[in-house]
C-alpha positions in Angstrom: -18.3 -49.6 32.4 -20.2 -46.3 31.8 -23.9 -46.5 31.0 -24.6 -45.5 27.4 -27.7 -43.9 26.2 -28.9 -46.0 23.3 -31.3 -44.5 20.7 -33.9 -46.8 19.2 -32.9 -48.8 16.2 -33.6 -46.6 13.1 -33.1 -48.0 9.6 -33.3 -44.5 8.1 -30.4 -43.3 10.3 -28.4 -46.3 9.2 -29.2 -45.6 5.5 -28.4 -41.9 6.0 -25.0 -42.7 7.5 -24.1 -44.6 4.3 -25.5 -41.8 2.1 -23.4 -39.2 3.9 -20.2 -41.0 3.3 -21.1 -41.5 -0.4 -22.0 -37.8 -0.8 -18.7 -36.7 1.0 -16.6 -39.0 -1.3 -18.3 -37.6 -4.5 -18.2 -34.0 -3.3 -14.5 -34.1 -2.4 -13.7 -35.9 -5.6 -15.6 -33.2 -7.6 -13.8 -30.4 -5.8 -10.3 -32.0 -6.5 -11.2 -32.7 -10.1 -12.4 -29.1 -10.7 -9.1 -27.9 -9.3 -7.3 -30.2 -11.7 -5.5 -32.0 -8.8 -4.5 -35.6 -9.3 -5.9 -37.8 -6.6 -7.2 -41.3 -5.9 -9.8 -42.7 -3.6 -8.2 -45.4 -1.4 -9.0 -47.2 1.8 -12.3 -48.9 2.6 -14.2 -47.0 -0.1 -11.8 -48.2 -2.7 -12.2 -51.8 -1.5 -16.0 -51.4 -1.6 -15.8 -50.0 -5.2 -13.7 -52.9 -6.4 -15.8 -55.5 -4.6 -19.0 -54.0 -6.1 -17.6 -54.7 -9.6 -17.9 -58.4 -8.8 -20.7 -58.8 -6.2 -22.5 -55.9 -4.7 -23.9 -58.1 -2.0 -20.4 -58.5 -0.7 -19.7 -54.8 -0.2 -18.7 -53.7 3.3 -19.6 -50.2 4.4 -16.9 -47.9 5.7 -17.2 -44.8 7.9 -14.7 -42.4 6.5 -13.1 -41.2 3.2 -9.4 -41.8 2.4 -7.8 -39.9 -0.4 -4.3 -40.1 -1.9 -2.7 -36.8 -2.9 0.7 -35.6 -3.8 2.2 -33.5 -1.0 3.0 -30.6 -3.4 -0.7 -30.4 -4.3 -1.8 -30.0 -0.6 -1.9 -26.2 -0.6 -4.1 -26.2 -3.7 -6.3 -29.0 -2.2 -6.7 -26.9 1.0 -7.8 -23.9 -1.0 -10.2 -25.9 -3.1 -11.8 -27.8 -0.2 -11.9 -24.8 2.1 -13.8 -22.9 -0.6 -16.3 -25.8 -0.6 -16.8 -25.6 3.2 -14.4 -28.1 4.5 -12.0 -27.3 7.4 -8.4 -28.5 7.3 -6.8 -29.8 10.5 -3.7 -31.7 11.4 -4.4 -34.3 14.0 -2.6 -37.2 15.7 -2.9 -40.5 13.9 -3.1 -43.9 15.5 0.5 -44.3 14.6 1.4 -41.2 16.6 2.4 -38.9 13.7 0.4 -36.0 12.3 -2.4 -36.6 9.8 -4.1 -34.1 7.5 -7.9 -34.3 7.6 -10.8 -32.2 6.2 -13.8 -31.8 8.5 -17.4 -31.2 7.4 -17.2 -27.6 8.7 -16.1 -26.2 12.0 -18.2 -28.6 14.0 -17.3 -31.7 12.0 -16.2 -34.9 13.7 -12.8 -36.5 13.2 -14.4 -39.9 12.6 -16.4 -38.4 9.7 -13.4 -36.6 8.2 -11.7 -37.0 4.9 -8.3 -38.4 5.6 -5.3 -37.5 3.4 -2.4 -39.8 2.6 0.5 -38.7 0.6 1.5 -40.4 -2.6 4.9 -42.1 -2.7 5.6 -41.4 1.0 5.7 -43.8 3.9 2.6 -43.4 6.0 4.7 -43.7 9.2 8.4 -43.2 9.8 8.9 -46.9 10.6 6.8 -48.1 7.6 8.6 -50.5 5.3 6.8 -49.4 2.2 5.7 -46.1 0.7 2.1 -45.3 -0.4 1.2 -45.8 -4.1 1.5 -43.0 -6.6 -1.7 -41.2 -7.7 -0.8 -42.3 -11.3 -1.7 -45.9 -10.2 -5.4 -45.2 -10.6 -8.3 -45.3 -13.1 -11.3 -43.2 -13.9 -14.3 -44.8 -12.2 -16.8 -42.3 -13.6 -17.8 -40.2 -10.6 -14.3 -40.4 -9.0 -10.7 -41.6 -9.5 -10.1 -45.0 -8.1 -6.8 -46.5 -7.0 -5.8 -49.5 -9.1 -6.4 -52.9 -7.6 -2.7 -53.8 -7.4 -1.8 -50.6 -5.7 -4.7 -51.0 -3.3 -3.6 -54.5 -2.4 0.0 -53.4 -1.8 -1.1 -50.6 0.5 -3.3 -52.9 2.5 -0.6 -55.5 2.8 1.9 -52.9 3.9 -0.4 -51.4 6.5 -1.4 -54.9 7.8 -3.8 -53.7 10.5 -6.9 -55.7 11.5 -9.1 -53.8 9.1 -6.6 -54.1 6.3 -6.7 -57.9 6.7 -10.5 -57.8 6.6 -10.4 -55.8 3.5 -7.9 -58.2 1.8 -10.2 -61.1 2.7 -13.1 -59.2 1.1 -11.1 -58.8 -2.1 -10.0 -62.4 -2.0 -13.6 -63.7 -1.3 -14.9 -62.3 -4.6 -11.8 -63.5 -6.6 -10.1 -60.1 -7.1 -7.0 -61.3 -5.2 -5.5 -64.8 -5.8 -2.3 -66.6 -6.0 -1.3 -65.1 -9.3 -0.9 -61.8 -7.6 1.6 -63.3 -5.1 4.2 -63.4 -7.9 4.0 -59.7 -8.5 4.9 -58.7 -4.9 8.1 -58.7 -2.9 8.7 -61.5 -0.4 7.3 -59.8 2.7 4.1 -58.7 1.1 3.8 -62.0 -0.8 4.0 -63.9 2.5 1.3 -61.8 4.0 -1.0 -62.3 1.0 -0.4 -66.0 1.2 -1.4 -65.9 4.8 -4.7 -64.3 3.8 -5.3 -66.8 1.0 -4.4 -69.8 3.1 -6.5 -68.7 6.1 -9.7 -67.1 4.7 -11.4 -67.4 8.1 
């Protein structure tokens, strides 16, 4: 294994990393709102926002910003965010297909980028379920937040390791329970039951 250069532990750097993500989320949200573009914050930040409404000590930090947009609004989003200093790129996703991202300028890193998912479209060709609609959201004050039910559906559909962790976070604070099982189709309901029956 290659030898890594480790910097000293620095609490300020750790705090700054979280602040940068928060600033990016709020700045992008403000740009989209100013351009009158419907959107919703999804992913780990949406999970954190929902969890914080119950128990802020249970919030898990995330490293990137995920935003749900309508495909037809993408040209306007590119114009609005480019004017604010972001750089649009199409990159390969973990699933192999292209993903639209916005970097923090020409030297921005992909891992710090704003990731775009398209409303009502399947995230991958072989996905069984489409993403939620941006209409399934609510005003969270500083940004528009995906609804809890839509967030849970998308996490159950994606079903990656981090999605299962996020679902357990939601269940741990009581936001997801067996009542929600009855609102889902069988495949997603079975996955949610697996999370609820095996919280470890």
